[in-house]
Steps between C-alpha positions, in 0.01 A plus 500: 500500500296180518433532127861393443421157648304411187837474327597206723349287224829549313686311776380152395509604135869592524580178688311289244677663207841470666470130583342405167761679290271783392587809301772702683329830424171381649686368806673836542175697472306260730774505765520880488123536539497245786766692691284816511235364745757292688699817577183660634423200721855505638457867583163439667637213713796715604269785599292262713813378680616858544172597668532206740867555575488868595661804343868409544487138386230591248725760344778244475266248335385757247861594431601135456216390272430830324693400189500125553335421164754699303785354703385145417470577128842663496656209690387248238628731226832523688517122534442471125794732436287785364697763692406791275131416542547499878671838501243642258217381727659673800536828310151455356353453847656827617374682192156340529457600864624856458342584164218257416353430846550847645391655171175300482424565868564874471303525175185311603503653848549847351207455261276437801656749743645835393802458727615212720734533793723249677750491785794697363733368774436140401541572129809712568673224696425241232602734216837549674542123497408502131785739429743285701375191315559677168859579595561144624364345181688744274845435645543144353413627150739795522765269647457259207571770241805619693632146557467405132712800407777400745486118520248363245601137559420522872192723479238223508651341812538835671138591418378189682731565797376858535135395463538232768650752741235760411224243554609445861510877564156548343347228719651664809349831385162333460516342846586843639202647313271237653634570850450871439139463382390226741684601817681833541280722281179302457296801618650720229444267207162365605350841560187539293139610523269271688306427185816375333502181702474202272165327500471124521166388372334177603579256776872485598682181407647270760880483516494138377285594201718800411821296527348218295376733226836681491692172472271356232502817289880526530539144372256570215689819406825301499357249252351769278829694509687190390257455209529870411878502492521163324293624208636857498735464203249321274211724600686826445609387155143400415348825631764718333630635830848511643602350834615849597145635451343208685743540791473878529127546429293180514646305792484794747138567402410132539678461833362819659155527342308446824716749686459752217121463513502556877691828461246627246203393714639685802545811287137477388402493872717810561752300705816627338716418804440131436527536125835681522628251758427213260667654195800658675549230762492221243764681296732528798448132575596398146816712503619420851377143550382314190792600275775414753329174595502394136868595468586281799267222377698499175807388695304210652350372172821547304379797295716796613308819430610862508299820531634653178216628281472648152528879448129510414408330831728730697355814340147365554562448873649848536202653323249300705654593836533867404138535389369295797689722745362806319144375540520410871703796627198725570277236661212539253410373155266578211395317186750682274792356698353154437494568127865610510607186686311273261634690200860437605420129553338464158799664328736264684283201404520602133878540532528148642267359235711645218833425671717300255591142583874430495 
C-alpha cells in the first residue's frame, strides 16, 4: 500500500491552510486525505514491532493500535462536544468492518477464486463475541426508552451512569478475550494453513525506527484529527452533508482505509483467514475497547457520553451482525455473499444520507 504514501503531500497542505486561516472545507478535505497514508504508516510500524516482539506481545500491540487512528479522531470530536458524531463513528466503524470491508474482500476474492475457505473455529469464536457486543451495545438504547417512560427527568443522567458501568464491563470482556486468544487458546485461534502466514516484504525495521515512526505518525494523526474536527461543521454545511453522515460513513472509512485495503489484498492472495481476522477482529475491538474507552474518556474531559444510539443505528448494527454471522458460519465464501454484504451497506449509507436533521 505504498501508493498511499503519495497522499502525504496533503499533510503540509492541511497545516498551511489551518495556520493561514484557509477555507474550512479545503482544510477538512486535506486533513482527511492526509490521515489515509498516516493510518497505513501507523499500521506498518505496529506490524514491524509485532514481528520483533513475538506472537504474544505482537498480538497485544496489534490489538492496542489496530484502531488507533479512529480513536484519536473520535477523541478530538469528543473533546469538541460532538457526542453524536463520536457515537455515529463507532457504529459506522462496526458497519464498515462487517459490511464494507468483509463485502469487498469476499467479492474481489470470490471473483478470482470460485470458493475461499477460512478457519471456521476462529471465525466462530469472533462471531460469538460479535453477538455479545451487539447485546451489550443494545442495552443502553433499550434502557433509555424504558427510563424515559418511567422517569424522563432523570433519564439522561441514568443513561450516562449505565454507560459508564457498561464500559468497565466491556473492557474486562476485551481483556478476557485477549487472554483467551494470546494465552489459553492461542493454538485454536491462530490455526491456519502454512501459506496464510503474513508476509513482510523488505528489510525488517529496527525497534528504534519502528517506535520513532509510530510516535511521529501518531502525533501527525492527532494534528490532522484536530483540523478535521475543527472544520467539521463548516465543511459539512458547505458540502451539503450532515454530521451524522460524516460520522457514520466518512470518518470510519478515513480512519480504517489502510486496514480495509489490507483485508482486500489478503483476499486477493487467497488468505481469507487473515482477511476475516482483520474485519471481524477490528469490529470486536471497536465494540469492546474503543467505545468504552471513549465513554470513560468523556468523564475525564468533562463531556459525559452515553452509548444510546438512534433506532436506525441500532437496526443497522443488528442487520450487520446477523448477515456477518450468516456469511462466516460455514467457513467458506463466494462472490455473491460479497455482493449481498455490500448491498446492505449501500442501502444503509443511502438511509444515513437522507436521514433528516433535527
